[in-house]
C-alpha positions as CSV (number, residue, x, y, z in Angstrom):
1,M,0.0,0.0,0.0
2,D,1.3,3.4,-1.0
3,F,1.3,5.9,1.9
4,T,3.0,8.7,0.0
5,Y,0.9,11.9,-0.2
6,T,0.4,13.6,-3.6
7,E,2.0,17.0,-4.2
8,E,-1.3,18.7,-3.8
9,Q,-2.1,16.9,-0.5
10,Q,1.3,17.9,0.9
11,M,0.8,21.5,-0.2
12,L,-2.7,21.5,1.5
13,Q,-1.2,20.4,4.8
14,D,1.8,22.8,4.6
15,T,-0.5,25.7,3.8
16,T,-2.7,24.9,6.8
17,R,0.2,24.6,9.1
18,R,1.8,27.8,7.9
19,F,-1.4,29.7,8.4
20,I,-1.8,28.3,12.0
21,A,1.8,28.9,12.9
22,K,1.6,32.6,11.7
23,D,-1.8,33.6,13.1
24,Y,-2.6,31.1,15.8
25,G,0.2,30.9,18.3
26,F,-0.5,29.9,21.9
27,E,-0.8,33.5,23.1
28,A,-3.1,34.4,20.2
29,R,-5.3,31.4,21.0
30,R,-5.4,32.3,24.7
31,Q,-6.6,35.8,23.8
32,I,-9.3,34.4,21.6
33,K,-10.5,31.9,24.2
34,E,-10.6,34.5,27.0
35,K,-11.9,37.6,25.2
36,S,-14.0,36.4,22.3
37,P,-17.8,36.3,23.2
38,E,-18.3,33.4,20.7
39,G,-15.2,31.5,21.9
40,F,-13.5,31.7,18.6
41,S,-12.2,34.3,16.1
42,R,-14.3,35.4,13.1
43,D,-11.1,36.7,11.5
44,V,-9.4,33.3,11.7
45,W,-12.6,31.7,10.4
46,Q,-12.5,34.1,7.4
47,G,-8.8,33.3,7.0
48,L,-9.6,29.6,6.7
49,A,-12.3,30.4,4.1
50,D,-9.8,32.6,2.1
51,L,-7.4,29.6,2.0
52,G,-10.2,27.4,0.6
53,L,-10.2,25.1,3.6
54,L,-14.0,25.7,4.3
55,A,-14.6,24.5,0.8
56,L,-12.7,21.3,1.2
57,N,-15.9,19.2,1.7
58,V,-18.1,21.1,-0.7
59,P,-18.8,19.2,-4.0
60,E,-17.3,20.6,-7.2
61,E,-20.9,21.3,-8.5
62,E,-21.3,24.0,-5.7
63,G,-17.9,25.4,-6.3
64,G,-16.0,23.3,-3.7
65,L,-12.9,21.1,-3.7
66,N,-14.7,17.8,-3.1
67,G,-11.9,16.6,-0.8
68,S,-11.2,13.0,0.2
69,A,-10.9,11.6,3.7
70,V,-7.2,11.7,3.4
71,D,-7.3,15.4,2.5
72,N,-9.4,16.0,5.6
73,M,-7.0,13.9,7.6
74,L,-4.0,16.2,6.7
75,V,-6.0,19.3,7.5
76,M,-7.2,17.9,10.8
77,N,-3.6,16.9,11.7
78,A,-2.8,20.7,11.5
79,V,-6.0,21.7,13.4
80,G,-4.9,19.4,16.2
81,E,-1.4,20.9,16.3
82,G,-2.8,24.3,16.5
83,L,-5.7,23.5,19.0
84,L,-8.1,25.5,16.8
85,L,-11.2,26.7,18.7
86,E,-13.0,27.5,15.4
87,P,-15.9,25.3,14.3
88,Y,-14.0,23.5,11.6
89,L,-15.0,20.0,12.5
90,A,-18.6,21.1,13.4
91,S,-19.3,23.3,10.4
92,A,-16.7,22.7,7.6
93,V,-16.8,18.9,8.0
94,M,-20.0,17.6,9.6
95,A,-22.6,20.1,8.7
96,T,-21.2,20.6,5.2
97,R,-21.0,16.9,4.4
98,T,-24.6,16.5,5.9
99,I,-26.0,19.1,3.5
100,A,-24.0,17.7,0.5
101,A,-25.3,14.2,1.2
102,L,-28.8,14.9,2.1
103,G,-29.8,18.4,0.7
104,N,-31.8,18.7,-2.4
105,E,-30.5,21.0,-5.2
106,A,-32.1,24.2,-3.7
107,Q,-30.9,23.5,-0.2
108,R,-27.3,22.8,-1.5
109,A,-27.3,25.8,-3.6
110,E,-28.4,28.1,-0.8
111,L,-26.1,26.8,2.0
112,L,-23.0,25.2,0.6
113,P,-21.5,28.3,-1.2
114,A,-22.2,30.4,1.9
115,L,-20.6,27.8,4.3
116,A,-17.5,27.6,2.0
117,A,-17.1,31.4,1.9
118,G,-17.3,31.6,5.7
119,E,-20.5,33.7,5.5
120,K,-22.6,31.2,7.5
121,I,-21.9,28.6,10.2
122,A,-24.0,25.4,10.4
123,V,-23.7,22.6,12.9
124,L,-25.2,19.2,13.2
125,A,-27.3,18.8,16.4
126,H,-27.4,15.0,16.6
127,E,-26.0,14.0,20.0
128,E,-28.3,13.3,22.9
129,P,-27.5,11.9,26.4
130,Q,-28.1,8.3,25.4
131,T,-26.3,8.4,22.0
132,R,-23.0,7.9,23.7
133,F,-23.8,4.2,23.7
134,D,-25.8,4.0,20.5
135,R,-25.4,6.9,18.0
136,M,-28.7,6.2,16.3
137,D,-30.7,6.1,19.5
138,I,-32.5,9.4,18.8
139,Q,-35.3,10.3,21.1
140,T,-36.1,13.7,19.5
141,R,-39.5,13.4,17.6
142,A,-40.9,15.2,14.6
143,W,-44.5,14.7,13.5
144,P,-46.3,16.1,10.5
145,V,-48.8,18.9,11.0
146,G,-50.3,21.0,8.3
147,N,-47.7,22.0,5.8
148,G,-44.7,21.2,8.0
149,Y,-43.5,19.4,11.2
150,L,-43.4,20.0,14.9
151,I,-40.2,19.0,16.6
152,T,-39.7,18.2,20.3
153,G,-36.6,16.9,22.0
154,H,-33.3,17.6,23.7
155,K,-29.8,17.8,22.0
156,S,-26.7,17.7,24.2
157,V,-23.1,19.1,23.8
158,V,-23.7,20.7,20.4
159,A,-20.3,22.3,19.6
160,H,-20.7,25.9,18.5
161,G,-24.4,25.6,18.8
162,A,-24.8,29.2,20.1
163,S,-22.9,30.7,17.1
164,A,-24.6,28.7,14.3
165,D,-26.8,30.4,11.8
166,A,-28.4,27.1,11.0
167,L,-29.0,24.0,13.0
168,L,-29.3,20.7,11.3
169,V,-31.4,18.7,13.9
170,T,-31.9,15.0,13.7
171,A,-35.3,13.5,14.7
172,R,-37.4,10.4,14.3
173,I,-40.6,10.8,12.4
174,G,-43.5,9.8,14.7
175,K,-44.6,9.8,18.3
176,A,-42.4,8.8,21.3
177,G,-41.8,5.1,21.3
178,E,-42.3,4.7,17.5
179,E,-39.3,3.6,15.5
180,G,-39.9,5.9,12.7
181,P,-37.4,7.0,9.9
182,L,-34.6,9.3,10.9
183,A,-34.8,12.8,9.4
184,V,-32.6,15.9,9.4
185,F,-34.3,19.3,9.6
186,R,-32.7,22.7,9.0
187,L,-33.7,25.1,11.8
188,Q,-33.0,28.9,12.1
189,A,-31.0,29.7,15.2
190,D,-33.8,31.9,16.6
191,A,-36.8,29.6,15.8
192,P,-39.6,30.0,18.3
193,G,-39.7,27.2,20.8
194,L,-36.0,26.7,20.6
195,R,-33.9,27.2,23.8
196,K,-30.1,27.1,24.1
197,L,-27.9,26.7,27.2
198,P,-24.3,27.8,26.1
199,Y,-21.2,26.7,28.1
200,R,-17.6,25.7,27.6
201,T,-16.4,22.1,27.5
202,V,-13.3,21.0,29.4
203,D,-11.1,21.9,26.4
204,G,-12.5,25.4,26.0
205,V,-14.6,24.7,23.0
206,P,-18.0,26.5,23.1
207,A,-21.0,24.2,23.1
208,S,-24.7,24.3,23.9
209,D,-27.5,22.0,25.1
210,I,-30.5,22.7,23.0
211,W,-34.2,22.1,23.9
212,L,-36.9,22.0,21.3
213,N,-40.5,22.5,22.5
214,Q,-42.9,21.9,19.5
215,V,-40.7,23.9,17.1
216,F,-42.5,24.3,13.8
217,V,-40.6,24.0,10.5
218,P,-42.0,24.0,7.0
219,A,-41.9,20.8,4.9
220,D,-39.0,22.1,2.8
221,A,-36.8,22.3,5.9
222,R,-36.4,18.6,5.9
223,L,-33.3,17.5,4.1
224,N,-33.7,14.7,1.5
225,G,-37.5,14.8,1.4
226,A,-39.2,11.7,2.6
227,E,-36.3,9.3,2.6
228,D,-34.8,7.7,5.7
229,A,-31.6,9.6,6.3
230,E,-30.0,7.1,8.7
231,A,-27.5,5.4,6.2
232,K,-26.2,8.7,4.9
233,L,-26.0,10.2,8.3
234,A,-23.9,7.2,9.4
235,D,-21.5,8.0,6.6
236,V,-21.1,11.6,7.8
237,L,-20.6,10.4,11.4
238,D,-17.9,8.0,10.4
239,F,-16.2,10.6,8.3
240,A,-16.2,13.0,11.3
241,L,-14.8,10.1,13.5
242,A,-11.9,9.7,11.1
243,A,-11.4,13.5,11.1
244,V,-11.2,13.7,15.0
245,C,-8.8,10.7,15.1
246,A,-6.5,12.7,12.7
247,E,-6.9,15.8,15.0
248,A,-5.8,13.7,18.0
249,V,-2.6,12.7,16.1
250,G,-1.7,16.3,15.5
251,A,-2.2,17.1,19.2
252,L,-0.3,14.1,20.3
253,D,2.7,15.0,18.2
254,K,2.8,18.5,19.7
255,L,2.4,17.2,23.1
256,L,5.3,14.8,22.7
257,A,7.6,17.5,21.3
258,A,6.8,19.8,24.2
259,T,7.5,17.1,26.7
260,V,10.9,16.2,25.1
261,E,11.9,19.9,25.0
262,Y,11.0,20.4,28.6
263,T,13.0,17.2,29.8
264,R,16.0,18.5,27.9
265,N,15.9,21.9,29.7
266,R,14.7,20.9,33.2
267,K,17.8,20.0,35.3
268,Q,17.9,17.9,38.4
269,F,21.1,16.7,40.2
270,G,23.1,18.8,37.8
271,Q,21.9,17.2,34.5
272,P,18.8,17.3,32.2
273,I,16.1,14.9,33.4
274,A,16.0,13.6,29.8
275,K,19.1,11.6,30.6
276,F,17.2,9.6,33.3
277,Q,16.7,6.1,32.0
278,A,13.3,5.7,33.7
279,L,12.0,8.9,32.0
280,Q,13.5,7.9,28.6
281,H,11.5,4.7,28.9
282,R,8.3,6.5,29.5
283,M,8.9,8.9,26.6
284,A,9.6,5.9,24.4
285,D,6.3,4.4,25.4
286,M,4.7,7.7,24.5
287,V,6.3,7.5,21.0
288,L,4.9,3.8,20.5
289,H,1.4,4.9,21.5
290,I,1.6,7.9,19.1
291,E,2.8,5.8,16.2
292,Q,0.1,3.2,16.8
293,A,-2.5,6.0,16.8
294,R,-1.1,7.4,13.6
295,S,-1.4,4.0,11.8
296,M,-5.0,3.7,13.1
297,S,-5.8,7.3,11.9
298,Y,-4.6,6.1,8.4
299,L,-6.9,3.1,8.7
300,A,-9.8,5.3,9.7
301,A,-9.3,7.6,6.8
302,V,-9.1,4.8,4.3
303,R,-12.0,2.8,5.8
304,C,-14.5,5.5,6.7
305,A,-16.3,5.3,3.4
306,D,-16.2,1.5,3.0
307,P,-19.6,0.3,1.6
308,D,-19.3,-2.8,3.8
309,L,-20.9,-1.3,6.9
310,Q,-19.8,-4.1,9.4
311,A,-16.2,-4.0,8.2
312,R,-16.3,-0.2,8.4
313,Q,-17.7,-0.1,11.9
314,R,-15.0,-2.6,13.1
315,A,-12.2,-0.5,11.6
316,M,-13.6,2.7,13.0
317,S,-14.1,1.3,16.5
318,A,-10.7,-0.2,16.5
319,A,-9.2,3.2,15.5
320,K,-11.0,5.0,18.2
321,V,-10.0,2.5,20.8
322,V,-6.3,2.7,20.0
323,I,-6.4,6.5,19.6
324,G,-8.4,6.8,22.8
325,Q,-5.8,4.9,24.7
326,A,-3.0,7.0,23.2
327,C,-4.9,10.2,24.2
328,R,-5.1,9.0,27.7
329,Y,-1.6,7.6,28.2
330,V,0.4,10.3,26.4
331,G,-1.7,13.1,28.0
332,Q,-1.2,11.7,31.5
333,Q,2.6,11.0,31.0
334,A,3.1,14.5,29.6
335,V,1.5,16.2,32.6
336,Q,3.4,14.0,35.1
337,L,6.8,14.6,33.3
338,H,6.1,18.3,33.6
339,G,5.3,18.0,37.3
340,G,2.9,20.5,38.9
341,M,3.4,22.9,35.9
342,G,1.7,20.4,33.6
343,V,-1.8,21.3,34.8
344,T,-1.3,25.1,34.8
345,D,-3.1,27.3,32.3
346,E,0.1,29.1,31.5
347,L,1.6,26.0,29.8
348,D,0.2,24.7,26.5
349,V,0.7,21.2,27.7
350,S,-2.5,21.5,29.9
351,H,-4.5,22.7,26.9
352,Y,-3.4,19.8,24.8
353,F,-4.1,17.4,27.7
354,K,-7.7,18.8,28.0
355,R,-8.3,18.6,24.2
356,L,-7.1,15.0,24.2
357,M,-9.4,14.2,27.1
358,A,-12.3,15.6,25.1
359,I,-11.4,13.7,22.0
360,E,-11.2,10.4,24.0
361,L,-14.9,11.0,24.9
362,Q,-16.1,12.3,21.6
363,F,-18.2,10.1,19.3
364,G,-18.2,7.4,21.9
365,N,-15.4,6.8,24.4
366,T,-12.8,4.1,24.4
367,D,-14.8,1.6,26.5
368,T,-17.9,2.0,24.4
369,H,-16.0,1.3,21.1
370,L,-14.2,-1.6,22.7
371,E,-17.5,-3.1,23.6
372,Q,-18.9,-2.5,20.1
373,Y,-15.8,-4.0,18.5
374,A,-16.1,-7.1,20.8
375,A,-19.8,-7.5,19.9
376,Q,-19.1,-7.5,16.3
377,L,-16.5,-10.2,16.6
378,A,-18.9,-12.3,18.6
Protein backbone atom coordinates (compact mmCIF):
# COMPACT_ATOMS: atom_id res chain seq x y z
CA MET A 1 0.00 0.00 0.00
CA ASP A 2 1.32 3.43 -0.96
CA PHE A 3 1.29 5.90 1.94
CA THR A 4 2.93 8.70 -0.04
CA TYR A 5 0.91 11.92 -0.23
CA THR A 6 0.41 13.63 -3.56
CA GLU A 7 2.02 17.00 -4.17
CA GLU A 8 -1.38 18.68 -3.81
CA GLN A 9 -2.06 16.94 -0.49
CA GLN A 10 1.32 17.88 0.91
CA MET A 11 0.76 21.46 -0.19
CA LEU A 12 -2.67 21.45 1.50
CA GLN A 13 -1.19 20.40 4.83
CA ASP A 14 1.79 22.76 4.58
CA THR A 15 -0.49 25.70 3.80
CA THR A 16 -2.72 24.94 6.77
CA ARG A 17 0.27 24.57 9.08
CA ARG A 18 1.81 27.86 7.92
CA PHE A 19 -1.45 29.72 8.49
CA ILE A 20 -1.83 28.31 12.00
CA ALA A 21 1.82 28.94 12.89
CA LYS A 22 1.59 32.54 11.68
CA ASP A 23 -1.79 33.62 13.06
CA TYR A 24 -2.62 31.11 15.79
CA GLY A 25 0.20 30.92 18.28
CA PHE A 26 -0.47 29.92 21.87
CA GLU A 27 -0.82 33.50 23.12
CA ALA A 28 -3.14 34.42 20.25
CA ARG A 29 -5.28 31.39 21.04
CA ARG A 30 -5.41 32.33 24.72
CA GLN A 31 -6.63 35.83 23.85
CA ILE A 32 -9.33 34.40 21.57
CA LYS A 33 -10.45 31.93 24.23
CA GLU A 34 -10.62 34.50 27.02
CA LYS A 35 -11.92 37.58 25.21
CA SER A 36 -14.06 36.44 22.30
CA PRO A 37 -17.76 36.27 23.28
CA GLU A 38 -18.27 33.45 20.77
CA GLY A 39 -15.24 31.49 21.92
CA PHE A 40 -13.47 31.69 18.55
CA SER A 41 -12.20 34.28 16.09
CA ARG A 42 -14.28 35.36 13.11
CA ASP A 43 -11.09 36.73 11.51
CA VAL A 44 -9.42 33.33 11.74
CA TRP A 45 -12.58 31.73 10.39
CA GLN A 46 -12.50 34.06 7.39
CA GLY A 47 -8.81 33.29 6.94
CA LEU A 48 -9.62 29.59 6.72
CA ALA A 49 -12.27 30.42 4.11
CA ASP A 50 -9.80 32.53 2.10
CA LEU A 51 -7.42 29.56 1.98
CA GLY A 52 -10.23 27.40 0.60
CA LEU A 53 -10.26 25.10 3.62
CA LEU A 54 -13.96 25.65 4.32
CA ALA A 55 -14.68 24.49 0.76
CA LEU A 56 -12.76 21.24 1.18
CA ASN A 57 -15.90 19.16 1.73
CA VAL A 58 -18.13 21.07 -0.69
CA PRO A 59 -18.81 19.18 -3.97
CA GLU A 60 -17.37 20.60 -7.17
CA GLU A 61 -20.88 21.33 -8.51
CA GLU A 62 -21.28 23.93 -5.74
CA GLY A 63 -17.83 25.40 -6.31
CA GLY A 64 -15.98 23.32 -3.73
CA LEU A 65 -12.90 21.12 -3.70
CA ASN A 66 -14.66 17.78 -3.09
CA GLY A 67 -11.87 16.66 -0.76
CA SER A 68 -11.26 13.05 0.22
CA ALA A 69 -10.96 11.58 3.71
CA VAL A 70 -7.16 11.69 3.36
CA ASP A 71 -7.31 15.39 2.45
CA ASN A 72 -9.36 16.00 5.58
CA MET A 73 -6.96 13.91 7.65
CA LEU A 74 -4.06 16.16 6.68
CA VAL A 75 -5.97 19.33 7.52
CA MET A 76 -7.20 17.90 10.81
CA ASN A 77 -3.61 16.97 11.75
CA ALA A 78 -2.80 20.68 11.50
CA VAL A 79 -6.00 21.64 13.35
CA GLY A 80 -4.93 19.35 16.20
CA GLU A 81 -1.43 20.80 16.26
CA GLY A 82 -2.84 24.32 16.56
CA LEU A 83 -5.70 23.47 18.95
CA LEU A 84 -8.10 25.49 16.82
CA LEU A 85 -11.18 26.72 18.67
CA GLU A 86 -12.98 27.56 15.43
CA PRO A 87 -15.88 25.28 14.32
CA TYR A 88 -13.93 23.51 11.58
CA LEU A 89 -15.05 19.99 12.51
CA ALA A 90 -18.59 21.07 13.42
CA SER A 91 -19.33 23.24 10.39
CA ALA A 92 -16.76 22.69 7.63
CA VAL A 93 -16.78 18.89 8.03
CA MET A 94 -19.94 17.55 9.67
CA ALA A 95 -22.58 20.10 8.69
CA THR A 96 -21.17 20.64 5.21
CA ARG A 97 -21.06 16.93 4.44
CA THR A 98 -24.57 16.45 5.86
CA ILE A 99 -25.98 19.08 3.50
CA ALA A 100 -23.98 17.71 0.57
CA ALA A 101 -25.23 14.18 1.25
CA LEU A 102 -28.86 14.90 2.10
CA GLY A 103 -29.79 18.31 0.74
CA ASN A 104 -31.82 18.76 -2.42
CA GLU A 105 -30.60 21.01 -5.21
CA ALA A 106 -32.14 24.16 -3.74
CA GLN A 107 -30.84 23.49 -0.22
CA ARG A 108 -27.33 22.76 -1.46
CA ALA A 109 -27.27 25.84 -3.66
CA GLU A 110 -28.41 28.06 -0.80
CA LEU A 111 -26.18 26.76 1.98
CA LEU A 112 -22.98 25.24 0.62
CA PRO A 113 -21.48 28.31 -1.13
CA ALA A 114 -22.20 30.42 1.98
CA LEU A 115 -20.53 27.85 4.23
CA ALA A 116 -17.51 27.62 1.93
CA ALA A 117 -17.12 31.40 1.91
CA GLY A 118 -17.29 31.65 5.70
CA GLU A 119 -20.48 33.71 5.50
CA LYS A 120 -22.52 31.20 7.50
CA ILE A 121 -21.89 28.58 10.16
CA ALA A 122 -24.01 25.45 10.39
CA VAL A 123 -23.75 22.67 12.95
CA LEU A 124 -25.20 19.18 13.18
CA ALA A 125 -27.31 18.85 16.35
CA HIS A 126 -27.38 15.07 16.63
CA GLU A 127 -25.98 14.01 20.00
CA GLU A 128 -28.32 13.26 22.89
CA PRO A 129 -27.51 11.95 26.40
CA GLN A 130 -28.14 8.32 25.37
CA THR A 131 -26.32 8.42 22.00
CA ARG A 132 -22.95 7.95 23.69
CA PHE A 133 -23.83 4.22 23.73
CA ASP A 134 -25.79 4.03 20.45
CA ARG A 135 -25.35 6.90 18.04
CA MET A 136 -28.67 6.26 16.29
CA ASP A 137 -30.73 6.10 19.50
CA ILE A 138 -32.48 9.40 18.78
CA GLN A 139 -35.37 10.33 21.07
CA THR A 140 -36.12 13.72 19.50
CA ARG A 141 -39.44 13.44 17.61
CA ALA A 142 -40.94 15.23 14.62
CA TRP A 143 -44.52 14.68 13.51
CA PRO A 144 -46.31 16.08 10.46
CA VAL A 145 -48.77 18.89 11.00
CA GLY A 146 -50.33 20.99 8.27
CA ASN A 147 -47.64 22.02 5.78
CA GLY A 148 -44.71 21.19 8.03
CA TYR A 149 -43.49 19.42 11.18
CA LEU A 150 -43.42 19.99 14.93
CA ILE A 151 -40.16 18.96 16.62
CA THR A 152 -39.69 18.21 20.32
CA GLY A 153 -36.55 16.93 21.99
CA HIS A 154 -33.22 17.64 23.66
CA LYS A 155 -29.79 17.81 22.02
CA SER A 156 -26.67 17.76 24.20
CA VAL A 157 -23.13 19.10 23.80
CA VAL A 158 -23.72 20.68 20.39
CA ALA A 159 -20.34 22.22 19.54
CA HIS A 160 -20.70 25.89 18.53
CA GLY A 161 -24.46 25.60 18.79
CA ALA A 162 -24.82 29.16 20.07
CA SER A 163 -22.91 30.65 17.10
CA ALA A 164 -24.59 28.67 14.33
CA ASP A 165 -26.72 30.43 11.74
CA ALA A 166 -28.40 27.11 10.93
CA LEU A 167 -28.96 24.02 13.07
CA LEU A 168 -29.26 20.63 11.37
CA VAL A 169 -31.41 18.75 13.85
CA THR A 170 -31.90 14.98 13.67
CA ALA A 171 -35.28 13.56 14.73
CA ARG A 172 -37.36 10.42 14.36
CA ILE A 173 -40.61 10.86 12.46
CA GLY A 174 -43.55 9.82 14.64
CA LYS A 175 -44.63 9.85 18.25
CA ALA A 176 -42.49 8.82 21.21
CA GLY A 177 -41.88 5.08 21.26
CA GLU A 178 -42.32 4.69 17.52
CA GLU A 179 -39.24 3.62 15.54
CA GLY A 180 -39.91 5.95 12.64
CA PRO A 181 -37.44 6.96 9.93
CA LEU A 182 -34.61 9.30 10.85
CA ALA A 183 -34.78 12.78 9.34
CA VAL A 184 -32.60 15.90 9.38
CA PHE A 185 -34.25 19.32 9.59
CA ARG A 186 -32.74 22.71 8.99
CA LEU A 187 -33.73 25.15 11.75
CA GLN A 188 -33.01 28.83 12.08
CA ALA A 189 -31.00 29.66 15.18
CA ASP A 190 -33.79 31.87 16.57
CA ALA A 191 -36.76 29.59 15.80
CA PRO A 192 -39.68 29.99 18.27
CA GLY A 193 -39.71 27.20 20.84
CA LEU A 194 -35.94 26.63 20.61
CA ARG A 195 -33.90 27.24 23.77
CA LYS A 196 -30.10 27.06 24.15
CA LEU A 197 -27.87 26.74 27.17
CA PRO A 198 -24.34 27.76 26.11
CA TYR A 199 -21.22 26.73 28.04
CA ARG A 200 -17.59 25.73 27.53
CA THR A 201 -16.44 22.13 27.48
CA VAL A 202 -13.34 21.01 29.38
CA ASP A 203 -11.09 21.88 26.42
CA GLY A 204 -12.48 25.40 26.04
CA VAL A 205 -14.64 24.69 22.98
CA PRO A 206 -17.99 26.53 23.09
CA ALA A 207 -20.99 24.18 23.14
CA SER A 208 -24.70 24.25 23.93
CA ASP A 209 -27.49 22.06 25.12
CA ILE A 210 -30.55 22.67 22.97
CA TRP A 211 -34.18 22.08 23.88
CA LEU A 212 -36.90 22.02 21.24
CA ASN A 213 -40.46 22.47 22.44
CA GLN A 214 -42.86 21.92 19.53
CA VAL A 215 -40.70 23.90 17.13
CA PHE A 216 -42.52 24.29 13.81
CA VAL A 217 -40.59 23.97 10.55
CA PRO A 218 -42.01 24.02 7.01
CA ALA A 219 -41.92 20.83 4.95
CA ASP A 220 -39.03 22.08 2.80
CA ALA A 221 -36.83 22.36 5.91
CA ARG A 222 -36.43 18.58 5.87
CA LEU A 223 -33.30 17.46 4.07
CA ASN A 224 -33.71 14.68 1.53
CA GLY A 225 -37.49 14.83 1.37
CA ALA A 226 -39.25 11.71 2.61
CA GLU A 227 -36.28 9.31 2.57
CA ASP A 228 -34.76 7.73 5.68
CA ALA A 229 -31.55 9.65 6.36
CA GLU A 230 -29.97 7.07 8.67
CA ALA A 231 -27.53 5.45 6.20
CA LYS A 232 -26.18 8.74 4.85
CA LEU A 233 -25.96 10.21 8.33
CA ALA A 234 -23.92 7.18 9.40
CA ASP A 235 -21.52 7.99 6.54
CA VAL A 236 -21.16 11.55 7.84
CA LEU A 237 -20.56 10.42 11.43
CA ASP A 238 -17.90 7.91 10.38
CA PHE A 239 -16.20 10.57 8.27
CA ALA A 240 -16.23 12.89 11.29
CA LEU A 241 -14.84 10.13 13.50
CA ALA A 242 -11.92 9.70 11.09
CA ALA A 243 -11.39 13.47 11.15
CA VAL A 244 -11.26 13.67 14.95
CA CYS A 245 -8.82 10.73 15.02
CA ALA A 246 -6.53 12.75 12.75
CA GLU A 247 -6.91 15.79 14.99
CA ALA A 248 -5.81 13.67 17.95
CA VAL A 249 -2.62 12.63 16.14
CA GLY A 250 -1.72 16.27 15.51
CA ALA A 251 -2.24 17.14 19.17
CA LEU A 252 -0.29 14.07 20.31
CA ASP A 253 2.71 15.04 18.15
CA LYS A 254 2.82 18.54 19.65
CA LEU A 255 2.43 17.23 23.19
CA LEU A 256 5.33 14.80 22.75
CA ALA A 257 7.54 17.54 21.27
CA ALA A 258 6.77 19.87 24.19
CA THR A 259 7.54 17.11 26.70
CA VAL A 260 10.85 16.17 25.11
CA GLU A 261 11.88 19.83 24.98
CA TYR A 262 10.98 20.34 28.64
CA THR A 263 12.94 17.27 29.81
CA ARG A 264 16.01 18.51 27.91
CA ASN A 265 15.89 21.89 29.66
CA ARG A 266 14.75 20.86 33.15
CA LYS A 267 17.76 19.96 35.27
CA GLN A 268 17.94 17.87 38.41
CA PHE A 269 21.07 16.68 40.21
CA GLY A 270 23.11 18.77 37.77
CA GLN A 271 21.88 17.20 34.54
CA PRO A 272 18.81 17.31 32.25
CA ILE A 273 16.10 14.93 33.39
CA ALA A 274 15.96 13.65 29.79
CA LYS A 275 19.09 11.65 30.65
CA PHE A 276 17.28 9.64 33.33
CA GLN A 277 16.69 6.17 31.97
CA ALA A 278 13.30 5.73 33.64
CA LEU A 279 12.00 8.91 31.98
CA GLN A 280 13.49 7.87 28.64
CA HIS A 281 11.49 4.64 28.84
CA ARG A 282 8.30 6.56 29.53
CA MET A 283 8.87 8.86 26.56
CA ALA A 284 9.66 5.85 24.38
CA ASP A 285 6.29 4.40 25.38
CA MET A 286 4.70 7.71 24.43
CA VAL A 287 6.26 7.45 20.98
CA LEU A 288 4.93 3.90 20.55
CA HIS A 289 1.40 4.97 21.46
CA ILE A 290 1.55 7.90 19.04
CA GLU A 291 2.82 5.78 16.15
CA GLN A 292 0.08 3.24 16.76
CA ALA A 293 -2.46 6.06 16.83
CA ARG A 294 -1.06 7.43 13.57
CA SER A 295 -1.42 4.06 11.86
CA MET A 296 -5.01 3.72 13.08
CA SER A 297 -5.76 7.24 11.89
CA TYR A 298 -4.64 6.16 8.41
CA LEU A 299 -6.91 3.12 8.70
CA ALA A 300 -9.87 5.28 9.73
CA ALA A 301 -9.31 7.65 6.79
CA VAL A 302 -9.09 4.77 4.33
CA ARG A 303 -12.05 2.80 5.70
CA CYS A 304 -14.51 5.52 6.74
CA ALA A 305 -16.30 5.30 3.37
CA ASP A 306 -16.20 1.50 3.06
CA PRO A 307 -19.54 0.28 1.60
CA ASP A 308 -19.29 -2.84 3.80
CA LEU A 309 -20.92 -1.35 6.91
CA GLN A 310 -19.83 -4.07 9.34
CA ALA A 311 -16.20 -3.99 8.22
CA ARG A 312 -16.27 -0.22 8.38
CA GLN A 313 -17.69 -0.14 11.90
CA ARG A 314 -15.06 -2.61 13.10
CA ALA A 315 -12.28 -0.50 11.62
CA MET A 316 -13.66 2.75 13.03
CA SER A 317 -14.15 1.30 16.51
CA ALA A 318 -10.66 -0.22 16.46
CA ALA A 319 -9.18 3.15 15.47
CA LYS A 320 -11.08 4.99 18.20
CA VAL A 321 -9.97 2.48 20.83
CA VAL A 322 -6.26 2.72 19.97
CA ILE A 323 -6.37 6.49 19.61
CA GLY A 324 -8.37 6.87 22.81
CA GLN A 325 -5.80 4.83 24.69
CA ALA A 326 -3.02 6.99 23.23
CA CYS A 327 -4.85 10.19 24.21
CA ARG A 328 -5.13 8.99 27.79
CA TYR A 329 -1.63 7.57 28.17
CA VAL A 330 0.34 10.29 26.38
CA GLY A 331 -1.67 13.07 28.00
CA GLN A 332 -1.16 11.71 31.50
CA GLN A 333 2.55 11.04 30.99
CA ALA A 334 3.14 14.53 29.57
CA VAL A 335 1.47 16.15 32.57
CA GLN A 336 3.41 13.98 35.04
CA LEU A 337 6.75 14.61 33.34
CA HIS A 338 6.11 18.35 33.58
CA GLY A 339 5.35 18.03 37.28
CA GLY A 340 2.93 20.50 38.86
CA MET A 341 3.40 22.90 35.96
CA GLY A 342 1.72 20.41 33.64
CA VAL A 343 -1.76 21.35 34.83
CA THR A 344 -1.32 25.13 34.87
CA ASP A 345 -3.10 27.32 32.36
CA GLU A 346 0.15 29.07 31.45
CA LEU A 347 1.59 25.98 29.78
CA ASP A 348 0.22 24.72 26.46
CA VAL A 349 0.64 21.16 27.77
CA SER A 350 -2.47 21.46 29.92
CA HIS A 351 -4.50 22.67 26.94
CA TYR A 352 -3.40 19.75 24.77
CA PHE A 353 -4.15 17.39 27.65
CA LYS A 354 -7.70 18.76 27.96
CA ARG A 355 -8.35 18.56 24.22
CA LEU A 356 -7.14 14.96 24.12
CA MET A 357 -9.38 14.17 27.08
CA ALA A 358 -12.34 15.58 25.14
CA ILE A 359 -11.41 13.66 21.97
CA GLU A 360 -11.25 10.41 23.94
CA LEU A 361 -14.91 10.97 24.88
CA GLN A 362 -16.11 12.33 21.54
CA PHE A 363 -18.23 10.08 19.27
CA GLY A 364 -18.20 7.37 21.91
CA ASN A 365 -15.41 6.80 24.44
CA THR A 366 -12.78 4.06 24.41
CA ASP A 367 -14.79 1.59 26.50
CA THR A 368 -17.90 2.03 24.36
CA HIS A 369 -16.02 1.35 21.12
CA LEU A 370 -14.20 -1.59 22.68
CA GLU A 371 -17.55 -3.14 23.59
CA GLN A 372 -18.89 -2.48 20.09
CA TYR A 373 -15.83 -4.06 18.50
CA ALA A 374 -16.08 -7.13 20.75
CA ALA A 375 -19.81 -7.47 20.00
CA GLN A 376 -19.14 -7.47 16.26
CA LEU A 377 -16.49 -10.17 16.61
CA ALA A 378 -18.93 -12.28 18.60
